[in-house]
Every structure is written in C-alpha cells, then in structure tokens.
N, C-alpha and C positions, 0 to 999 in steps of 0.2 A: 504494500499500500504506500503510495507516494502522495505527499501533500505539497501545497504551495504556501509560501509565507504571505503572499499578497492576498488581501481580502477582496472578495468579489460581491457584487450585489446580485440579486435574482436576475435582473435584466442582463447583466454581463454573463452570468452562467448560462442563461437561455440562448444567448447569441454566441457562445464559446464554440470554436471549431479549431482543433489542432491538426486537422487534416488526417486523422487516423480514425479507426473504428473503436477506439477505447471507450469504456463506459466510465462515468465519473459520478460521484455523489458530491454535494455541496454540504459541508459540515461547518456550521457557524461562520459562513463566508469563506471557508477554505476549500479549494478544489482538491478532491481525493480521488486518485485513480483506483478503480476497482479491478483487481486481477481477475483472470478467468476463473470460473467455478470449477471445483473439483468434480470428478465424475459422479461420486456418491451425492453431492449436493444437487447436481443437475437431475440425477435419477429420482431423488426424493421430491423435488419440486414437480417433476413430470408426473410422477406417481400420484401425488395429491391432486394435480390438475385433472388427470384422468378419472380418478375416484370421484371427485366432486361433480364432474360431468355425468358419471353414471348415477349419481344421487339426484339428478334432475336439475342441477343449476345450469341455466342456459350459457352457452359458450360466450355470448356477448357480455356476460357479467363476470367472466373469469379472465384474468390477465396476468402476464408475467413480464417483469422488467419494466413496468410502467413507473415513471417518475412521480414522486409525490412531494409537494412542498409541505414542510412542517416548520414549526417555530422552535427556536432555541435562543441562545444569546444573540445570535444574528440568524438570518435566514438559512435554512437547510433544505436540501433536496435529497430524498432517499430513494433507493431502488429495491423495494421489497421483492423477494423471490416469487411470491404469488399473492394476488389480491382477489377478494371476492367483492364486486361492486354491488351497490343498491341499484334498483331500477332507475331512481333519480340521477345517480352519478353516471350510470351507463348512458342515459339520455343526454346529460350535459357534456359528455366526452364524444358523442357521436359526431363524425365529420371533422374532428380536431386534426390539425396538421401535425401535431406532436402529442405523443401519448404521455400527458402530464396531468396530475390532479392539482389544481391550484387552490389556494386558501379559500376562495370564495365558492368553491364547489363542495357538495356534501362529502363526508368522509366515506372511505370504504367500509364495508361491514366487517371484513376479516383481512388481517395482514399476516402473512407467513414468512418467517425468516429461517433460513437453514444456516446454522453457525459454521463459519469457516475458521480454520486455525488462526490464533492470535487476534480474532475479531470478537471474542466473547464479551468484552466490555461494551462494544457498540450495540450488540443485539440485546444483552440482558439489561443494560443500564440506560444508555442514551436513547435508543430507539423506544424502549419502554415508556420513558417519560414523554418523549416527543409524540408517540402514537396515542398515549392517553390524552395529552393536550389537544390533539387533533380530533379526538372523539371517536376513535375506531373501537367499536363495540367488543371485539375479540382479536387477540394477537396470540399467534402460536410461535413458539421458539422450538425449532426442531434441532436437536444438538446431537449429531453423530459422535462427537468427541466424548461427551458425558453419557451417551446412550440413554437419552431422555427426551421427552416432549413436555414442554410446559405450555399449558393453556391458560391464558390470562383473560379474565372477563372484566369489562369496565363497569364499576359499581361506584356511583356518586363521584365520578371524576378520577378514580384511582383503580388500578388493576388489582384484582384478587387472583391469585395463582393456584393452580393445581399441577403437580409434577407427576408424570406417568413414566414407568419403566417397564421393560419386559412384556409380560402378558397383561398388564393393566389396560383396560379398555378406556379410550379417550372419552371424555364427556364434553361435548361442545354445546354450550347454552344456546347459540344461534342456530346450530345445525344438529338437532337431536337425532337425525337419521344416520349420522356418522357412526359406523360400527367398525372401528379399527382399534388394534392394540398398538401400543408404543412400538413394539418390535416390528410389526407390519410396516409401519411408517418408516422407521429407521433402516429397514432392509429394502424398502421400496419394492415389496412383493405382495 
C-alpha cells in the first residue's frame, strides 16, 4: 500500500488519472494505492456475490469495487469488496458515468470487506466507524487470516458485532434467508 503526502480534495480525487489501471482509495485526503486482491479474497467476494444472487437479490442491486464517499477527518473514498444497494440507491446510480456513491445518495444496505494482510486496522477500525457514520445498516468483515466472519448491525448509530467461526451459522439481520456457516464463506465453497 502506497500513500501520498499531499492532501487531495474529493474533486481532485475524482479527476485524478495517473495513466494506469491502478485502483486507489482516498483516506482522509491521502491517495492510497490498492494492491491487487489475493486469490482467496477474490474468491470469497465472488462466492458471496453468487450466493446473494441465488437468494433472490437482483443483480442491479449487487456491486463490486464501487467507490463510496465516507466522512473522516477529511474526505475519504472507500472501495468495498461487495455492496448490496437499496432500490433507492440503485435508482440514484442508474446511468452514472462513474460507479461511485456520493454523500447525497442513500447508503448501501450491506458492505462486505475481505481482510487483506496488513490491512486489519483499516477494515476493523477505520471502515467500521466510517461505515457507521455513513448509515450502512450491516457490515461484514470476512477475515481469512483470523478464520472468522464478523457481522456488524447498526443500532442507534453504532455497530453491534457478532463473530462467527467454523460451523457457526451466520445471522444476518437484513437478510434472514442467508444460510451459511463461517467455514463456507471462508473456503468460498
């Protein structure tokens, strides 16, 4: 992960082009290069996408690598591994020239982050507070390193968490039809 020392505004970030296909997040005004995903992280995100499709969530409400503006000390833009959009948010994004959720748009219903090595603090701490402030009703942290799935439910502005391991069945308050164990998610099978 590479950062820049020069602070950027949201407008500068949105117009930034370094001539590469690199993906970036903006964290408190700092440009952060996002390395390629590991194969297990990619598989987990795709497994969950396919599973949620099978559960009847329409494809236009599921998205991967959609940018999302969140608040921090300075403006931040995150790239969650998977999002479930509300009908209102999907309608607001329809026809957009860039897949980005701006602050004046409704929040996603669910954000999923698959933890990468040396990124634990970002997913467990920073994104947790940013996603709660953004009003995202449910946030899953899938951690192949710790072999656990944390489901966070937004209650009165703060997340309440439940941690699942092994054969524990996930309990999703938003999606009660989800019938997965932590092991199934972590093995992406």
